[in-house]
C-alpha positions in Angstrom: 0.0 0.0 0.0 1.4 3.4 -0.9 2.5 5.7 2.0 0.0 8.4 1.2 -2.8 5.8 1.4 -1.4 4.4 4.7 -1.4 8.0 6.0 -4.9 8.7 5.0 -6.2 5.5 6.7 -4.0 6.0 9.8 -5.1 9.6 10.2 -8.8 8.6 10.1 -8.1 5.9 12.8 -6.2 8.3 15.0 -9.1 10.9 14.7 -11.6 8.2 15.6 -9.5 7.2 18.7 -9.4 10.9 19.8 -13.2 11.2 19.3 -13.8 8.2 21.5 -11.1 8.6 24.2 -10.7 12.4 24.0 -12.2 13.4 27.3 -10.9 15.9 29.8 -8.0 14.6 31.9 -6.9 12.1 29.2 -4.5 14.3 27.2 -1.4 12.5 28.4 -2.8 9.1 27.3 -3.7 10.6 23.9 -0.2 12.0 23.5 1.3 8.6 24.4 -1.0 6.9 21.9 0.2 9.2 19.1 3.8 8.6 20.0 3.3 4.8 19.8 1.4 5.0 16.6 4.4 6.8 15.0 6.7 4.2 16.4 4.7 1.3 15.0 4.2 3.1 11.6 8.0 3.6 11.3 8.6 -0.1 12.3 6.3 -1.2 9.5 7.7 1.2 6.9 11.2 -0.3 7.7 9.9 -3.7 6.8 8.9 -2.7 3.3 12.3 -3.2 1.8 15.3 -5.5 2.4 17.8 -3.0 0.9 16.6 0.5 1.7 16.6 1.5 5.4 13.9 3.9 6.6 15.9 6.0 9.1 14.5 8.3 11.8 15.6 11.3 9.7 13.4 10.0 6.8 10.6 9.5 9.4 10.9 13.1 10.6 10.6 14.3 7.0 7.6 12.1 6.5 5.9 13.4 9.6 6.5 17.0 8.4 5.1 16.2 5.0 2.2 14.0 6.2 1.5 15.0 9.8 -0.8 13.0 12.0 -3.4 14.9 14.0 -2.2 16.2 17.3 -3.7 14.9 20.5 -6.7 16.9 21.5 -9.7 16.8 23.8 -12.9 16.3 21.9 -15.5 16.0 24.7 -15.8 18.3 27.7 -17.3 16.1 30.4 
């Protein structure tokens, strides 16, 4: 699957996670979730090729070009 397609699907899943778990007092957990999503995405991007290595520098460029939504509170309870 192309990276842009992965980004589109991943962005929708992250937004859905924020919509469900984005309650007041849960911002730290949402930030940790986003951090772990990025780690797992880079892990899987690294597995795409046996020859080319997907470095953290490339990952930072990718996150600048295709950012994931920042953690935010969606519901004020």
